[in-house]
DSSP file (Angstrom, degrees, kcal/mol; ACC not computed):
  #  RESIDUE AA STRUCTURE BP1 BP2  ACC     N-H-->O    O-->H-N    N-H-->O    O-->H-N    TCO  KAPPA ALPHA  PHI   PSI    X-CA   Y-CA   Z-CA
    1    1 A M              0   0    0      0, 0.0     2,-0.3     0, 0.0     0, 0.0   0.000 360.0 360.0 360.0 140.8  -18.8   -9.8   30.8
    2    2 A L        -     0   0    0      4,-0.1     2,-0.1     2,-0.0     0, 0.0  -0.594 360.0-146.4 -82.5 137.6  -17.2   -6.8   29.1
    3    3 A S     >  -     0   0    0     -2,-0.3     4,-2.2     1,-0.1     5,-0.2  -0.439  34.4 -97.9 -89.5 173.4  -16.9   -3.6   30.9
    4    4 A A  H  > S+     0   0    0      1,-0.2     4,-2.0     2,-0.2     5,-0.1   0.872 126.0  53.1 -60.5 -37.5  -17.1   -0.2   29.2
    5    5 A G  H  > S+     0   0    0      2,-0.2     4,-2.2     1,-0.2    -1,-0.2   0.881 107.6  50.6 -66.0 -38.5  -13.3    0.0   29.1
    6    6 A D  H  > S+     0   0    0      2,-0.2     4,-2.5     1,-0.2    -2,-0.2   0.907 109.3  51.0 -65.1 -41.7  -13.0   -3.4   27.5
    7    7 A K  H  X S+     0   0    0     -4,-2.2     4,-2.3     1,-0.2    -2,-0.2   0.910 110.4  49.1 -62.2 -42.3  -15.5   -2.4   24.8
    8    8 A K  H  X S+     0   0    0     -4,-2.0     4,-2.3     2,-0.2    -1,-0.2   0.913 111.5  49.5 -63.5 -42.5  -13.5    0.8   24.1
    9    9 A N  H  X S+     0   0    0     -4,-2.2     4,-2.2     2,-0.2    -2,-0.2   0.895 110.0  50.9 -64.6 -40.5  -10.3   -1.2   23.9
   10   10 A T  H  X S+     0   0    0     -4,-2.5     4,-2.1     2,-0.2    -1,-0.2   0.918 110.4  49.3 -63.1 -43.3  -11.9   -3.7   21.5
   11   11 A Q  H  X S+     0   0    0     -4,-2.3     4,-2.3     1,-0.2    -2,-0.2   0.898 109.2  53.2 -62.2 -40.2  -13.1   -0.9   19.3
   12   12 A G  H  X S+     0   0    0     -4,-2.3     4,-2.1     1,-0.2    -1,-0.2   0.893 107.5  50.9 -61.3 -40.5   -9.6    0.6   19.3
   13   13 A N  H  X S+     0   0    0     -4,-2.2     4,-2.3     2,-0.2    -1,-0.2   0.894 109.0  51.0 -64.5 -39.8   -8.2   -2.7   18.2
   14   14 A K  H  X S+     0   0    0     -4,-2.1     4,-2.5     1,-0.2    -2,-0.2   0.903 109.1  51.5 -63.6 -39.9  -10.7   -2.9   15.3
   15   15 A D  H  X S+     0   0    0     -4,-2.3     4,-2.6     1,-0.2    -2,-0.2   0.908 109.6  49.6 -62.6 -41.2   -9.6    0.7   14.3
   16   16 A V  H  X S+     0   0    0     -4,-2.1     4,-2.6     2,-0.2    -2,-0.2   0.911 110.9  49.7 -63.7 -42.4   -6.0   -0.4   14.3
   17   17 A V  H  X S+     0   0    0     -4,-2.3     4,-2.4     2,-0.2    -2,-0.2   0.911 112.2  47.8 -63.7 -42.4   -6.8   -3.4   12.2
   18   18 A E  H  X S+     0   0    0     -4,-2.5     4,-2.6     2,-0.2    -2,-0.2   0.910 112.5  48.4 -65.5 -42.2   -8.7   -1.3    9.7
   19   19 A V  H  X S+     0   0    0     -4,-2.6     4,-2.6     2,-0.2    -2,-0.2   0.916 112.7  48.7 -64.4 -42.2   -6.0    1.4    9.5
   20   20 A R  H  X S+     0   0    0     -4,-2.6     4,-2.7     2,-0.2    -2,-0.2   0.905 111.3  49.8 -64.5 -40.5   -3.4   -1.4    9.0
   21   21 A R  H  X S+     0   0    0     -4,-2.4     4,-2.4     2,-0.2    -2,-0.2   0.932 112.2  47.4 -63.4 -45.6   -5.5   -3.0    6.3
   22   22 A D  H  X S+     0   0    0     -4,-2.6     4,-2.3     1,-0.2    -2,-0.2   0.913 112.2  50.9 -60.9 -42.3   -6.0    0.4    4.5
   23   23 A Y  H  X S+     0   0    0     -4,-2.6     4,-2.5     1,-0.2    -2,-0.2   0.925 110.7  47.6 -61.0 -46.5   -2.2    1.0    4.8
   24   24 A L  H  X S+     0   0    0     -4,-2.7     4,-2.2     1,-0.2    -1,-0.2   0.874 111.2  51.0 -66.1 -37.0   -1.3   -2.4    3.3
   25   25 A E  H  X S+     0   0    0     -4,-2.4     4,-2.2     2,-0.2    -1,-0.2   0.901 111.0  48.8 -65.2 -40.1   -3.8   -1.9    0.4
   26   26 A E  H  X S+     0   0    0     -4,-2.3     4,-2.6     2,-0.2    -2,-0.2   0.902 110.2  51.1 -66.2 -41.2   -2.3    1.5   -0.3
   27   27 A V  H  X S+     0   0    0     -4,-2.5     4,-2.3     2,-0.2    -2,-0.2   0.920 110.6  49.2 -61.0 -43.6    1.3    0.1   -0.2
   28   28 A K  H  X S+     0   0    0     -4,-2.2     4,-1.9     2,-0.2    -2,-0.2   0.910 111.4  49.3 -62.9 -42.7    0.2   -2.6   -2.7
   29   29 A R  H  X S+     0   0    0     -4,-2.2     4,-2.1     1,-0.2    -2,-0.2   0.919 112.2  47.9 -62.9 -44.1   -1.4    0.0   -5.0
   30   30 A L  H  X S+     0   0    0     -4,-2.6     4,-2.6     1,-0.2    -1,-0.2   0.866 108.4  54.5 -66.7 -36.1    1.7    2.1   -4.9
   31   31 A E  H  X S+     0   0    0     -4,-2.3     4,-2.1     2,-0.2    -1,-0.2   0.895 108.2  49.9 -63.9 -39.0    4.0   -0.9   -5.6
   32   32 A K  H  X S+     0   0    0     -4,-1.9     4,-2.0     2,-0.2    -2,-0.2   0.929 112.1  47.2 -63.9 -44.7    1.9   -1.6   -8.7
   33   33 A E  H  X S+     0   0    0     -4,-2.1     4,-2.5     1,-0.2    -2,-0.2   0.907 111.2  51.5 -63.2 -41.1    2.2    2.0   -9.9
   34   34 A L  H  X S+     0   0    0     -4,-2.6     4,-2.8     1,-0.2    -1,-0.2   0.885 107.8  52.6 -63.0 -39.1    5.9    2.0   -9.2
   35   35 A T  H  X S+     0   0    0     -4,-2.1     4,-2.3     2,-0.2    -1,-0.2   0.912 109.7  48.8 -62.6 -43.0    6.3   -1.2  -11.3
   36   36 A I  H  X S+     0   0    0     -4,-2.0     4,-2.1     2,-0.2    -2,-0.2   0.930 113.4  46.4 -62.6 -46.2    4.5    0.4  -14.2
   37   37 A V  H  X S+     0   0    0     -4,-2.5     4,-2.6     1,-0.2     5,-0.2   0.910 111.0  52.8 -63.7 -42.2    6.6    3.5  -14.0
   38   38 A H  H  X S+     0   0    0     -4,-2.8     4,-2.7     1,-0.2    -1,-0.2   0.912 108.8  49.9 -60.4 -42.9    9.8    1.4  -13.7
   39   39 A R  H  X S+     0   0    0     -4,-2.3     4,-2.3     2,-0.2    -1,-0.2   0.900 111.2  49.1 -63.3 -40.3    8.9   -0.6  -16.8
   40   40 A K  H  X S+     0   0    0     -4,-2.1     4,-2.4     2,-0.2    -2,-0.2   0.911 112.3  47.6 -66.0 -42.0    8.2    2.6  -18.8
   41   41 A I  H  X S+     0   0    0     -4,-2.6     4,-2.7     2,-0.2    -2,-0.2   0.920 112.0  50.2 -63.9 -43.5   11.5    4.1  -17.7
   42   42 A R  H  X S+     0   0    0     -4,-2.7     4,-2.5    -5,-0.2    -2,-0.2   0.896 110.4  50.4 -62.1 -40.1   13.3    0.9  -18.6
   43   43 A K  H  X S+     0   0    0     -4,-2.3     4,-2.0     2,-0.2    -2,-0.2   0.923 112.5  46.1 -64.1 -44.8   11.7    0.9  -22.0
   44   44 A L  H  X S+     0   0    0     -4,-2.4     4,-2.6     2,-0.2    -2,-0.2   0.903 111.7  52.3 -64.2 -40.8   12.7    4.5  -22.7
   45   45 A Y  H  X S+     0   0    0     -4,-2.7     4,-2.8     1,-0.2    -2,-0.2   0.928 109.9  48.0 -60.3 -46.3   16.2    3.8  -21.5
   46   46 A N  H  X S+     0   0    0     -4,-2.5     4,-2.0     1,-0.2    -1,-0.2   0.868 111.0  51.5 -65.1 -35.2   16.6    0.8  -23.8
   47   47 A Q  H  X>S+     0   0    0     -4,-2.0     5,-2.2     2,-0.2     4,-0.7   0.922 113.0  44.8 -65.9 -43.5   15.2    2.9  -26.7
   48   48 A L  H ><5S+     0   0    0     -4,-2.6     3,-0.6     1,-0.2    -2,-0.2   0.902 112.3  52.3 -65.8 -40.5   17.8    5.7  -26.0
   49   49 A K  H 3<5S+     0   0    0     -4,-2.8    -1,-0.2     1,-0.2    -2,-0.2   0.872 111.2  46.2 -63.8 -38.4   20.6    3.2  -25.5
   50   50 A S  H 3<5S-     0   0    0     -4,-2.0    -1,-0.2    -5,-0.2    -2,-0.2   0.559 114.8-116.9 -84.4  -6.8   19.8    1.5  -28.9
   51   51 A G  T <<5       0   0    0     -4,-0.7    -3,-0.2    -3,-0.6    -2,-0.1   0.668 360.0 360.0  84.9  18.1   19.6    4.9  -30.6
   52   52 A K      <       0   0    0     -5,-2.2    -4,-0.2    -6,-0.2    -5,-0.1   0.451 360.0 360.0 -86.7 360.0   15.9    4.7  -31.7
């Protein structure tokens, strides 16, 4: 049977899992945005390099 302390610890673990999930989702979102920005910069660089 779980004591009050065990229940609190279990809730804390769930909070950690949720925070980690949110963190990983944010990292994934930022990586996608960074990829888009990188492609745009590369396209502009190539245009400047070719003199267009």
